[in-house]
Steps between C-alpha positions, in 0.01 A plus 500: 500500500747789512748280684472231232569753225806628684633146548442408136666819379803429718540149364576613148773750585768237569466339159567828321828532691590142409413569135719811501790308654455219249499751214818662634670160523386410149629833371836445670518148361439648154790742556725209601403297196524791256826650621695211653423259217699715260813330640388205715198333657314708756663441837347305782468722807650210698838545325603778738421630845290807565817702568671386178223590254558878481864445398409227253234714332742797482767276346253362244392854414863590425522193273183614321647843440836356387308287251314808378167366621236744628533587867236415755345805660578564865143397582539173307829426675340570839204273418729219384719524810195508729349197326824302511560592865146401596554154355873458580652206685 
């Protein structure tokens, strides 16, 4: 009986991690839509390679600031770069 309880308890832990990752991806997608759509459609991660994304995001941030749009926080920039790199070509 104790073994069954331990096995059942272990089964649920993976789904919480998946839910957290899904929430993080949804949050990052919201950042892309909210901030990138001010000038253009949100980018497809496949537009650039993993190595190119940090420079592209930095360049877009400079364009945002030049256009007097609110800056992304460092955390938001890091999340966006990580998301785009994870799904890059």
